[in-house]
C-alpha positions as CSV (number, residue, x, y, z in Angstrom):
1,M,25.5,44.9,-20.7
2,T,23.2,47.9,-20.0
3,R,21.1,48.4,-16.9
4,R,18.0,47.7,-19.1
5,D,19.6,44.4,-20.3
6,I,20.3,43.4,-16.7
7,G,16.7,44.2,-15.8
8,V,15.3,42.1,-18.6
9,C,17.6,39.2,-17.8
10,G,16.6,39.4,-14.1
11,A,13.0,39.4,-15.0
12,A,13.4,36.4,-17.3
13,A,15.3,34.5,-14.6
14,F,12.6,35.3,-12.1
15,L,9.9,34.0,-14.5
16,L,11.9,30.9,-15.3
17,A,12.4,30.2,-11.6
18,A,8.7,30.7,-10.9
19,S,7.7,28.4,-13.8
20,V,10.0,25.7,-12.5
21,A,8.6,26.1,-9.0
22,W,5.0,25.8,-10.3
23,T,5.7,22.8,-12.4
24,E,4.8,19.4,-10.9
25,T,6.9,16.3,-11.5
26,G,5.6,14.4,-14.5
27,V,3.5,17.3,-15.8
28,M,4.6,18.9,-19.0
29,D,2.9,21.5,-21.2
30,K,1.4,18.8,-23.5
31,E,1.9,15.6,-21.5
32,I,1.3,13.8,-18.2
33,L,3.5,10.9,-17.4
34,I,1.8,8.0,-15.5
35,G,3.9,5.1,-14.3
36,S,3.0,1.4,-13.8
37,C,4.6,-1.7,-12.2
38,A,2.9,-5.0,-13.0
39,V,3.7,-8.6,-13.8
40,L,4.3,-8.6,-17.6
41,D,6.2,-11.9,-17.8
42,G,6.1,-15.3,-16.1
43,P,3.3,-17.7,-15.1
44,T,0.9,-14.9,-13.9
45,K,1.6,-12.5,-16.7
46,F,-2.0,-12.6,-17.9
47,L,-3.0,-10.5,-14.9
48,G,-0.5,-7.8,-15.5
49,T,-0.5,-7.6,-19.3
50,E,-4.3,-7.5,-19.4
51,T,-4.6,-4.9,-16.6
52,V,-2.1,-2.6,-18.5
53,R,-3.8,-3.4,-21.8
54,G,-7.2,-2.1,-20.5
55,A,-5.6,1.0,-19.0
56,K,-3.7,1.9,-22.1
57,L,-6.8,1.3,-24.2
58,Y,-8.7,4.0,-22.3
59,F,-5.7,6.4,-22.3
60,D,-5.4,6.1,-26.0
61,H,-9.1,6.8,-26.4
62,I,-8.7,10.0,-24.2
63,N,-5.6,11.0,-26.2
64,S,-7.5,10.7,-29.4
65,Q,-9.9,13.3,-28.1
66,G,-7.2,15.7,-27.1
67,G,-6.1,14.4,-23.8
68,V,-7.0,15.8,-20.3
69,N,-7.1,19.6,-20.1
70,G,-5.0,19.9,-23.2
71,R,-2.4,17.2,-22.1
72,K,-1.9,13.8,-23.5
73,L,-1.4,10.8,-21.2
74,K,1.8,8.7,-21.5
75,L,2.0,5.4,-19.8
76,D,5.4,4.3,-18.5
77,S,4.8,0.5,-18.1
78,N,7.3,-1.7,-16.3
79,D,7.6,-5.3,-15.2
80,D,7.9,-6.3,-11.6
81,G,7.5,-10.0,-12.1
82,Y,5.0,-10.2,-9.2
83,E,8.1,-10.4,-7.1
84,P,8.4,-8.2,-3.9
85,D,12.2,-7.8,-4.4
86,K,11.8,-6.6,-7.9
87,A,9.0,-4.2,-6.8
88,I,11.4,-2.0,-4.9
89,N,13.6,-1.4,-8.0
90,C,10.5,-0.9,-10.2
91,F,9.2,1.9,-8.0
92,K,12.6,3.5,-7.9
93,K,12.6,3.5,-11.7
94,L,9.3,5.3,-11.7
95,E,10.7,7.9,-9.4
96,S,13.8,8.4,-11.6
97,D,11.6,8.5,-14.7
98,G,9.8,11.4,-13.0
99,V,6.2,10.1,-13.1
100,F,3.4,12.3,-11.9
101,A,1.4,9.4,-10.5
102,A,1.2,5.7,-10.9
103,G,-1.5,3.0,-11.4
104,F,-2.5,-0.4,-12.7
105,F,-0.4,-2.4,-10.2
106,V,-1.0,-6.1,-9.6
107,G,-0.7,-8.3,-6.5
108,T,-0.6,-8.1,-2.7
109,P,3.0,-9.1,-2.0
110,T,4.3,-6.3,-4.3
111,A,1.6,-3.9,-3.0
112,A,3.1,-4.3,0.5
113,K,6.3,-2.8,-0.9
114,Y,4.7,-0.1,-3.0
115,A,2.4,1.4,-0.3
116,P,5.1,2.7,2.0
117,M,7.3,3.9,-0.9
118,A,4.4,5.8,-2.3
119,K,3.9,7.5,1.1
120,T,7.6,8.5,1.3
121,A,7.8,9.7,-2.3
122,K,4.3,11.3,-2.1
123,I,3.4,9.7,-5.4
124,P,-0.3,8.8,-5.7
125,I,-1.0,5.2,-6.9
126,L,-4.5,4.6,-8.2
127,G,-5.8,1.2,-9.2
128,F,-4.4,-2.0,-7.6
129,F,-5.4,-5.4,-9.0
130,T,-5.7,-6.7,-5.4
131,G,-8.3,-6.3,-2.6
132,A,-5.8,-6.6,0.2
133,Q,-6.7,-4.9,3.5
134,L,-3.2,-3.5,3.9
135,L,-4.0,-1.0,1.2
136,R,-7.1,0.1,3.2
137,E,-6.3,-0.1,6.9
138,P,-4.8,2.1,8.1
139,F,-6.0,4.7,5.7
140,Q,-3.3,5.9,3.3
141,R,-3.6,9.2,1.5
142,Y,-1.4,8.2,-1.5
143,I,-3.2,4.9,-2.1
144,I,-6.4,5.1,-4.1
145,N,-8.3,1.8,-4.5
146,V,-11.0,1.3,-7.2
147,R,-12.1,-2.3,-6.7
148,A,-13.9,-3.8,-3.7
149,S,-11.8,-5.5,-1.0
150,Y,-11.0,-9.1,-0.4
151,Y,-12.9,-8.7,2.9
152,D,-15.9,-7.7,0.8
153,E,-15.5,-10.8,-1.4
154,A,-15.0,-13.1,1.5
155,K,-18.1,-11.8,3.3
156,E,-20.1,-12.2,0.1
157,Q,-19.1,-15.8,-0.2
158,V,-19.4,-16.9,3.4
159,D,-22.7,-15.2,4.1
160,H,-24.3,-16.7,1.0
161,L,-22.9,-20.1,1.7
162,Y,-24.4,-20.0,5.2
163,D,-27.7,-18.9,3.8
164,A,-27.6,-21.7,1.2
165,G,-27.0,-24.4,3.9
166,A,-23.3,-25.0,3.3
167,P,-21.6,-23.8,6.5
168,K,-18.6,-26.2,6.5
169,I,-16.1,-24.0,4.7
170,A,-12.4,-24.8,4.3
171,V,-9.7,-22.5,2.9
172,L,-6.8,-23.6,0.6
173,Y,-4.5,-20.7,0.0
174,Q,-1.2,-19.5,-1.5
175,N,1.2,-19.1,1.4
176,D,2.0,-15.4,1.0
177,A,0.6,-12.0,1.8
178,F,-2.2,-12.5,-0.8
179,G,-3.3,-15.8,0.5
180,N,-3.2,-14.6,4.1
181,A,-5.2,-11.5,3.2
182,V,-8.1,-13.5,1.9
183,L,-7.8,-16.1,4.7
184,E,-8.2,-13.3,7.2
185,G,-11.2,-12.1,5.3
186,V,-12.8,-15.5,5.5
187,K,-12.0,-15.9,9.2
188,K,-13.6,-12.5,9.9
189,A,-16.7,-13.3,7.9
190,M,-17.1,-16.7,9.6
191,K,-16.5,-15.2,13.1
192,A,-19.7,-13.2,12.5
193,H,-21.5,-16.6,12.2
194,G,-19.8,-17.9,15.4
195,A,-17.6,-20.3,13.4
196,E,-14.2,-20.8,11.8
197,P,-12.9,-22.7,8.8
198,V,-13.2,-26.4,9.2
199,A,-9.8,-27.0,7.7
200,L,-6.9,-25.0,6.2
201,G,-4.4,-26.0,3.5
202,S,-1.7,-24.0,1.7
203,F,0.8,-24.3,-1.1
204,P,4.0,-22.4,-1.8
205,R,3.9,-19.3,-3.9
206,G,5.0,-19.6,-7.5
207,T,4.6,-23.4,-7.6
208,L,2.1,-26.1,-8.5
209,D,2.9,-28.1,-5.3
210,V,-0.8,-28.3,-4.3
211,D,-1.2,-32.0,-3.3
212,E,-0.5,-31.5,0.5
213,G,-2.9,-28.6,0.5
214,I,-5.6,-30.6,-1.1
215,K,-5.1,-33.5,1.4
216,S,-5.3,-31.1,4.3
217,V,-8.8,-29.8,3.5
218,K,-10.2,-33.0,1.9
219,S,-10.2,-34.9,5.2
220,A,-12.6,-32.4,6.8
221,K,-15.3,-33.1,4.1
222,P,-16.2,-29.5,3.7
223,D,-19.3,-28.2,1.8
224,A,-17.1,-25.6,0.1
225,V,-13.5,-24.7,-0.3
226,V,-12.3,-21.1,-0.8
227,L,-9.3,-21.2,-3.1
228,V,-6.8,-18.4,-3.0
229,G,-4.2,-17.9,-5.7
230,P,-3.6,-17.0,-9.3
231,Y,-5.1,-19.1,-12.1
232,A,-2.3,-21.7,-12.7
233,P,-2.2,-23.3,-9.2
234,L,-5.9,-23.0,-8.7
235,A,-6.6,-24.8,-12.0
236,E,-4.3,-27.5,-10.9
237,I,-6.1,-27.8,-7.6
238,V,-9.5,-28.4,-9.1
239,K,-8.1,-30.9,-11.7
240,R,-6.3,-32.9,-9.1
241,A,-9.0,-32.7,-6.5
242,K,-11.7,-33.9,-8.9
243,A,-9.5,-36.7,-10.3
244,G,-9.2,-37.9,-6.7
245,G,-13.0,-37.9,-6.1
246,F,-13.0,-34.6,-4.1
247,S,-15.7,-32.3,-5.5
248,P,-17.0,-29.7,-3.0
249,L,-18.1,-26.3,-4.2
250,F,-14.9,-24.5,-5.1
251,T,-15.0,-20.7,-4.8
252,T,-12.4,-18.0,-5.3
253,V,-11.9,-14.3,-5.6
254,S,-11.5,-12.0,-8.5
255,F,-7.7,-12.0,-8.5
256,V,-7.6,-15.5,-10.0
257,G,-7.8,-14.2,-13.6
258,T,-11.1,-15.7,-14.6
259,E,-10.6,-16.4,-18.3
260,A,-7.1,-17.8,-17.8
261,F,-8.4,-20.0,-15.0
262,I,-11.3,-21.3,-17.2
263,K,-8.8,-22.1,-20.0
264,A,-6.3,-23.8,-17.7
265,S,-8.8,-25.9,-15.7
266,G,-11.0,-27.0,-18.7
267,K,-14.0,-29.1,-17.8
268,D,-12.8,-29.4,-14.2
269,G,-13.3,-25.7,-13.7
270,E,-17.0,-26.0,-14.3
271,G,-19.1,-25.0,-11.3
272,T,-16.4,-22.9,-9.7
273,V,-17.8,-19.7,-8.1
274,I,-15.8,-16.5,-8.7
275,T,-16.8,-13.2,-7.2
276,Q,-16.1,-10.3,-9.5
277,V,-15.4,-6.6,-8.9
278,V,-16.6,-5.5,-12.4
279,P,-19.5,-6.7,-14.5
280,P,-18.9,-9.5,-17.0
281,P,-17.3,-8.2,-20.2
282,D,-20.2,-9.3,-22.3
283,R,-22.6,-6.9,-20.7
284,T,-22.9,-4.6,-23.7
285,D,-26.1,-3.2,-22.3
286,L,-23.8,-1.2,-20.0
287,K,-22.3,1.9,-21.5
288,T,-18.7,1.5,-20.3
289,V,-18.6,-2.2,-21.2
290,A,-19.8,-1.4,-24.7
291,L,-17.2,1.3,-25.1
292,Y,-14.5,-1.1,-23.8
293,R,-15.4,-3.8,-26.3
294,K,-15.7,-1.3,-29.2
295,L,-12.2,0.1,-28.6
296,L,-10.7,-3.3,-28.0
297,K,-12.0,-4.6,-31.3
298,E,-10.7,-1.5,-33.1
299,K,-7.2,-1.3,-31.4
300,E,-6.5,-4.9,-30.4
301,K,-8.2,-7.2,-32.9
302,D,-6.6,-10.4,-31.6
303,A,-7.4,-9.6,-27.9
304,E,-10.4,-11.2,-26.2
305,P,-12.5,-9.2,-23.8
306,N,-12.0,-10.3,-20.2
307,F,-12.6,-9.2,-16.6
308,V,-9.0,-8.2,-16.0
309,S,-8.5,-5.8,-18.9
310,L,-12.0,-4.4,-18.2
311,E,-10.9,-3.6,-14.7
312,G,-7.8,-1.9,-16.0
313,F,-10.0,0.1,-18.3
314,V,-12.2,1.2,-15.4
315,D,-9.2,2.1,-13.3
316,A,-8.0,4.4,-16.1
317,M,-11.4,6.0,-16.3
318,V,-11.3,6.9,-12.6
319,M,-7.8,8.3,-13.0
320,V,-8.8,10.4,-15.9
321,D,-11.8,11.7,-14.0
322,G,-9.5,12.8,-11.1
323,L,-7.1,14.4,-13.5
324,R,-9.8,16.3,-15.2
325,K,-11.3,17.5,-11.9
326,A,-7.9,18.6,-10.7
327,G,-7.7,21.2,-13.5
328,K,-5.0,22.7,-15.6
329,D,-2.7,23.6,-12.7
330,L,-2.1,20.0,-11.9
331,T,-0.4,18.9,-8.7
332,R,-0.2,15.5,-7.0
333,E,-2.0,16.8,-3.9
334,G,-4.6,18.5,-6.0
335,F,-5.2,15.2,-7.9
336,I,-5.9,13.4,-4.6
337,D,-8.1,16.1,-3.4
338,A,-10.1,15.9,-6.7
339,I,-10.5,12.2,-6.4
340,E,-11.9,12.7,-2.9
341,T,-14.7,14.8,-4.3
342,I,-16.1,12.0,-6.4
343,K,-19.5,11.0,-4.9
344,D,-21.9,8.3,-6.3
345,L,-20.5,8.7,-9.8
346,D,-22.1,6.6,-12.5
347,M,-19.2,5.0,-14.3
348,G,-21.5,3.5,-16.9
349,L,-21.4,0.1,-15.1
350,G,-25.0,0.1,-13.9
351,K,-26.8,1.8,-11.0
352,N,-25.7,-1.0,-8.6
353,L,-22.0,-0.1,-9.2
354,M,-21.5,3.5,-8.4
355,I,-18.2,4.9,-7.1
356,S,-17.5,7.2,-4.2
357,Y,-14.5,8.6,-2.3
358,G,-13.9,10.9,0.6
359,P,-11.0,12.5,2.7
360,D,-10.8,9.3,4.8
361,D,-12.2,6.8,2.3
362,H,-10.1,5.7,-0.7
363,E,-12.1,2.5,-1.6
364,G,-14.2,3.3,-4.7
365,F,-16.4,0.3,-5.3
366,K,-17.9,-2.0,-2.6
367,Q,-20.4,-4.0,-4.8
368,L,-19.7,-7.4,-6.3
369,Y,-20.9,-9.7,-9.1
370,P,-21.0,-13.4,-8.1
371,T,-20.4,-15.7,-11.1
372,V,-20.2,-19.4,-11.7
373,V,-18.2,-21.1,-14.5
374,K,-20.8,-22.7,-16.8
375,D,-20.1,-24.0,-20.3
376,G,-16.7,-22.3,-20.3
377,K,-18.0,-18.9,-19.3
378,A,-18.4,-17.0,-16.0
379,V,-22.1,-16.4,-15.6
380,V,-23.7,-14.1,-13.1
381,F,-26.1,-15.8,-10.6
382,T,-28.1,-14.9,-7.6
383,D,-29.3,-18.3,-6.1
384,W,-26.4,-19.8,-4.2
385,K,-28.3,-23.0,-3.5
386,S,-28.3,-23.6,-7.3
387,V,-24.5,-23.7,-7.5
388,L,-24.0,-26.3,-4.7
389,P,-22.9,-29.7,-5.9
390,K,-25.9,-32.1,-6.2
């Protein structure tokens, strides 16, 4: 080998080493790998499959337009069963798969596992289908929330119930991290009114054993009962409660899976109030909702529009905006920095639902849409007195 050959080889080796050093995990010349862990099987699978469906719908749309800064988006979707123990292995799989970032996760008990793992691995996670405070306090750089918090939802419900003349509020919750997160939000909101829940009831996670919980709150004769859980046990609660002559105003938060709850509860779900973190999926006057419905009809002909997949769609929009702002030389830290520059961004969801972030603020939306189940649909309302039982 000549001196010139040695020089050429040395230069090539240097350039190769440099290119390796500059390459971020999960970022290829033509592709960005995004990971997801969500419940894709079991009794709450509607929440995970629909969240991922919405995210993938938007990714496919962006890919059809050439991707982000010349790179296509690939979604590495995995099932964690909504089980904390499975969550650990699911995140480890994302690490071994070499994802750039992650998103479209579902649930508080699993989020409690993912948050510290994201910090250790320095992998950004954007978009949790949960409003748990543990993802917001203390502030965590690698966790980027899109939706409003459960504290926001609890305050919305409690404040308006007081204004409507229904101050006797009970809470019937799933006995886990999710249930306790909303319970604490309700307690905090009621404390501002110098009060506390008139009764508490709970039920075991992953079961329909709700009778004792109903009994615990029924005796207090509350004006309203805040229900906390996924659609299956909550549907069972309203059916059994009303069959037993117990018909206060039932309210719940966005995690319930609105359309699945309506289907499972039937006529007994009528009148239930559900606070939403995105607009109703029939608001085609809103640019993003119209695009979501158009793409869903084209790509998923048998899929019905719903709040959950619309939220996944919006989460994906925020992720794409951050990736685009981060530029061609994409890094995880640069992606987070780019997200933090988003200020009062119109996401095509109406002027009352703008999104903002900052170096110490990773909660995007704070606004809500109160809805009531009426004639088998979740309908937006403003007069809380009108939804109280007559």
